[in-house]
C-alpha positions in Angstrom: 77.1 47.0 87.1 76.7 45.8 83.7 73.3 46.9 82.3 71.4 44.6 80.0 71.3 45.6 76.2 68.5 47.3 75.7 67.5 47.3 71.7 66.8 50.7 70.4 66.0 50.5 67.1 62.1 51.3 66.1 61.1 48.6 64.2 62.5 45.9 66.9 59.5 44.1 67.8 58.2 43.8 64.0 61.7 42.3 63.0 61.4 39.5 65.6 58.0 38.9 64.6 58.7 38.7 61.0 61.9 36.3 61.8 59.7 34.1 64.1 57.1 33.6 61.2 59.6 32.8 58.6 61.4 30.2 61.2 57.4 28.6 61.4 57.3 28.7 58.0 61.0 27.0 57.3 60.2 24.1 59.8 56.7 23.4 58.2 58.8 23.4 54.8 61.1 21.3 56.3 58.7 18.8 57.2 56.7 19.1 53.7 60.0 18.3 52.2 60.9 15.3 54.3 57.4 13.9 54.0 57.4 14.2 50.1 60.8 12.6 50.0 59.6 9.7 52.2 56.6 9.2 50.0 58.9 9.1 47.0 60.8 6.4 48.5 57.8 4.6 48.7 56.2 5.1 45.5 59.5 4.3 43.5 58.9 0.2 43.2 55.6 0.8 42.0 56.6 3.3 39.2 59.1 0.8 38.0 56.3 -2.0 37.9 54.2 1.2 36.1 57.0 1.5 33.7 57.2 -2.3 32.9 53.3 -2.6 32.4 53.8 0.7 29.9 56.3 -1.1 28.0 54.4 -4.5 27.7 51.5 -2.5 26.8 53.6 -0.6 24.1 54.3 -3.7 22.5 50.9 -5.3 22.6 49.7 -1.7 21.1 52.1 -2.2 18.2 51.0 -5.5 17.3 47.5 -4.6 17.1 48.3 -1.3 15.1 50.3 -3.6 12.7 47.7 -6.4 12.1 45.4 -3.4 11.6 47.7 -2.0 9.0 47.8 -5.5 7.4 43.9 -6.1 7.7 43.3 -2.9 6.1 45.9 -3.3 3.2 44.5 -6.9 2.3 40.7 -5.2 2.4 41.9 -2.5 0.0 43.3 -5.1 -2.1 40.2 -7.1 -2.5 38.0 -4.0 -3.1 40.5 -2.9 -5.9 40.0 -6.9 -7.5 36.3 -6.4 -7.1 36.1 -3.3 -8.5 33.0 -1.1 -7.9 29.4 -1.8 -9.1 27.0 0.6 -10.3 
C-alpha cells in the first residue's frame, strides 16, 4: 500500500498561506489591469477630441498674443510721438 506524501518541512503551512495570498493579490492585480485597459479604450476618442480642441485653442491664443504685441507696439509708438509732459 502506498502511503500519501506527507510534507515534512517545518514551514509548510506558512508557505502555502503566503502562496495563497500572492495568488489572491495577482488575481486582483489582473482585474485592475483589465479594468484599466477597458477604461483606456473608452477614453481614447475623448482624448483625441481634447487634442484637437487644444490645437484650436493654441492657434487662437497665438492670434491673441500677436494682436497684443502689435497693439502694445502701436501704443508705445504713439506715446513716443506725444512725448511726456511735465
